[in-house]
N, C-alpha and C positions, 0 to 999 in steps of 0.2 A: 642674393648673388653668390655662389662659387663659380672659383675655377678649374679648368680641369688642362692636365699636359697631355691627354690622351692622344694617340697618332689620329690624325683627322683622317674624318672621311671623306669618301670623294663622291661630287654628285653623279648621276646615271649616265652611264655614257652616249655620248656625244651631244651631251647637254653639257658639256664644261671643261673646258683644256685640260688635259690632265697631267697630271703632278700638282694642281694647287688643290689647298684645301677649301672644302664646305663653307662657303660664306655661313649661311642659318642653317638648321636642320629644325624642326621637332624630333624628340628623341622621349621613345615609348607610346604606347598610348593615350586611349585616355587621362591616364593620372600622368604621364610626361609631362616634359618641357622643354624648351624653349635652346637650342644651345647656339650660339653666336661666336661665330672665330674672333677674337680680341684684336682690330685691327689695331688699337692703339701701341702697342705690343711688335709688330712687324717691322721692317723682317728679320731682327734679330730673335725672334723668339716667337713657336706658332703654341697662344693658350688659346681656352674654350672657356667661354662665359654659360654658367649653367643658366640659364632664369625663371626662376619661377613662379617670381609676383609680376605686376603688371609695372610695378613700383622698379622693379630690375632692368628691364624693357627702356621704361624712360628713361633712366641713369643710364642704359650703354647708347641710347640714340644720343641724349644731350653729349655725353661725354669722348664723342666717335668710335666708337667701340666697334656700334655697324653703321658704317655711313652710306651716300649712295643714295638717291632718292629712290629707286625701285626696292633697294635691300629695306629701307627704311617704313617703305610703306608695307611690305610684308610684313617686317616682323611688328611694328604696330599692329596687324590685324593679329597677328598669335599672342600678343601684349594684350588685347581685345580681352583675347580666350582665356590667359591666365589671371587674368581682375575677374571676369567675370565667373569663375568655376565655383571659387564659394559659398555662390548666391545659384545655385543647380538646382534646387529643392523652393527658390521662390516661386510663386505664380507666376501668371504670363506678364499683367502690369508689372507689375515692383520690379522684375528680373530686366523690362526695358528698359524702365526709369536708371536702375542704374545701369545700364548697356549706356545714356547716354554719358553718365557723368564719367563715367571712366575714361569710355571715348573724346571728351573734353577734358579731361587729365594727359592723354596722350598725346594731343594736337599741340599740346601749350607747349614740349617739349623742344622742337626746333622749328620755324618760322614758313621758309623760304621754298624746302622745298613740297610742290603740291599733290604728289605722290602717297605722302603721311596721310591726308585730308582724305585724298580719293579711296585709299584702300577704307580707311574707318568710316565711308560713308558707303561701298560697295556692301559693306560689312553689315552696316542699320540699313538697307533695303534691304538685302539679304534673311536680316532677323525678323523685319517687320513683316516682309514675305510668307512667313515659314507658320504655319501651324502650330499648336500645343502649348505647352508652360515651359516652365525656366531649364527643366530637363533636356527636355525636346531640344528646343531650342536654341543651348550650350551645344550639343553634341552636333547640329547641323552647322551652329556657325565653326566650332573645330573644322570639321570635313571642308567647310566654306575654306579657311583660310589655307588649307593645304591646299584648296585648288586655283588661287593666288598663286601662290606660289609656284606650282608647276604653270600654270600660266603663263608664269613674268618669268623663266626660262625660255618656253615654249617662242615667248613673243621677242627676247631676245637673241634665238639663232635667227629667225624671221629678218630683222634687222641688220644682221651681220647676212644676208645673202641682200639683200637690198642695198647692202655699206659696200660690198665687198668688188665691183665692180670698179667701180672711185678710188681703188689704191693700186698705186703706181708699180708696177712691174718693175724689179728695179730702179726704183726712184728711194724717196724719202720721205716721210711719213712724221708731222709733230701733233701731238699730243699735251693738252694741259692736265691737270688733277687725274685723278682715277675714277675713267669710268668705262670696269673693266668687268670681270666676273666677281670682284671684292663688292663693286657697290651695287649686287643684283644673285639676286636666285643663283643664275647662273650665263656664263658666258658673257654678260655686258654690255654697253652700247654701240659705244664706241668702239671698246676694240671688242664689240664683238665684228664689227666688220676689217679687224686686222686679222683673227682670229681665222675664219672664214675661207679669206683672200690669200693665206697660210696655208690650211687643208688644200687649197685649189693648185697650190706647185707657184705659187706666184711669192718672190725671194724682194724684199726691201727692208731698208733700217727704219728703227722706228725713236724718234727725240721724241723723250719724256724731261719737258719741262718740270724741275724738284716741287712746285710749286708751292711754297713760302706763304704761312710761317708754319705749316703744320707738314709740308713734305707728302704730302699726298703720292704725288709723283714720283721721287727719288724711295719713296719705303713700298710703296703699293704700284702703282703702274710696273718699276721696272722689275721689282718683285717678281711676279704673276706675269711678265712678259718669257723674261727668262724660264720662268719653270716651266712654261710654255714653249722655249725652244728656237722664241722669235728674238732676231736680233734687235737688243736696245742700248741706245746710249742717253744717259742722263743730264742734260745743260743745267746752269743755272738759269732763273725765270730773263731776265736779261738779256739772255746771250739769244734771244731763241729771232730777235727781228734782224741780228749779225749772220745765223747762222744762215735764215731767207737771204739775205744779201748776196750770200757768198753759190747760191743756188744750191743749196745740199738739200731744199724743204720742194716738194711739189705738192705736197698737199697739206692741208690740216684739216684735224677730226677731235672733235672732242661732245661732250656727252651734255647736259643740262639737265636744271634742280626746276624748273619752268620757262614754260614757253608759253606767251600774250596771244592771244585771238591775231595777231597784225605779226607774228614771227619774232617779235621783240624775246630775246633770250636772255634766264639770268644763271649763271652757271660759274664755277670757283671764280675769286676772285684775281683777275689777271688775265680772264677769257677775251677782254672785249681789249686790251691792248691787243694780245695774238691777232685779235680780227684785223685791228688796225694796222698793225706789219705784215697782215697779211695781202690785204688791199694795195697795199704800197709795194708790195712787189708780185702783184699779178696770181698771187698762188689762191689755189678754190680753197675756201673755207666752210667745212661740213658740220650740220651738228646733228648727233644720232639720240635718238630718246623715241618711248614708246607713249603711245595716244594719249596712258593716262597722267604724261607728264605735261599735257597740252593744259593749260584754264583760260578758257573761252569765255570766261568772265566778264576779263582782265584784257581792257581795248589794245591796251599797250603795256612794256614794258615798266612805265611810270606807275602802276598800281601792284608792282611787284614787291612784296616787303621783303627786305635786307636781314638778312641776319646779324647785329654786331656782338660779335665775339669778346672774351677778355681779355683785357690789356697783356693778361702775363704771357698771352701766346707771340707776343712781337717783344718786349721787353727783358724778355728770358728765352734760355735754349738747351736747353739738356739738364735744368736747373740754376743755371749759369747766365746771372744778369749781365745786358749784353746793352744797356743804356741807362740815361741817370735815372736813378730813384725821383717820379715824383712828374717825370713830362706828360705833357697828355698824348692820348694811344687813339688813331684810327682802325680801329682791326674790322672791316666788314668782313664777311666770311663769303660775299659773292658779289657780281656787279654781272652788268644788264650791257648783252650784245644787240644796239641795234640791226634790226632784221636786214637791211639793205647792206650790212657787211656779209651776210650768209649768202653765201652761192645752192645750197639745199640743205633743208630737213631732210633727217633718210628715219623714215618709221615701221613700224612691222606693215604698212599697207602700203608702201611704197613710197618713191621720191618728191616731196613738196620742191616746187622749183619752180619759178621763182620763192620765198616764203611770204605768200603776202595772202589777207584775210581769205579772200573768195576762194583761195585754191587750196588753203588749208580748210574751208569748211566744204568745200567740194568733196575733201579726199577724206575728210576722219568724220564730218556729219556735224549737224547744231549739240 
């Protein structure tokens, strides 16, 4: 994997907030590669990773250079394309067998965000439904990965249009972690509602939890909202309830990494705490996510696998130890917010309110 300090390219007008570097893009033709914005370097540096193999993409997802469920899914689709490129001359059966091997490898890099498995599953279905040998299949998969990227951008825009009416004009909106353009191909999920509301002339203040231990709110959400010209204030995670108590928050909106059939939501660790505080203060709590983030095979959130990350993320900061050596560490990347704490789910097909199994299936289908 190579890095590049090249000037950031921008996504198509109308699909990406102005002033933001593009999260991911395929560069060049069929012999090209995947370019990822290295989000571990933000906000101090804008650096791109030039991913030329499936291993490059696996590592970028694992270390959070690319993160956010929708972006992970699209990156994995392109990772599959890269992993299969050396096998283009194989006959159909051998190519498809290798597809399953590379897909299984990519699925293993992060367990919680269902979009990763969804995107790879869509790629597999497309390959098996496409006639031809390895060369024809590979070309079709490359084109289909680009389709998934374009689809994600359009889906996020629709989520924003459904979510914008929920944003209080003149009020305060709290968000946790990063569910914006940096977490998707363009626009974001939760932050898409803010971008569209801002386009419509609403003016409001966004409060971004810093989101420990990796500070996605302070580093990423604040970075992209400020770049897009929105009013954003960063706060310590533990200040959220106090801010609500003071009357400065009129709505909470967050993203999701997986949503169970009953509406339980897995999102960045700390989301459950925010939802409890919002309920206590009578503040609506919204979750924005595309259809691909729903896992209807899981009856409840109890079945969602929760990724446990390295102890050093908690015991160290900027390379310095912040805890005694040898202490135990509990570092789940996500928690599960029960559906009863959620006012509505915002999807590209509309609002799911209340977020219950029958309402979810009616709107999204089986």
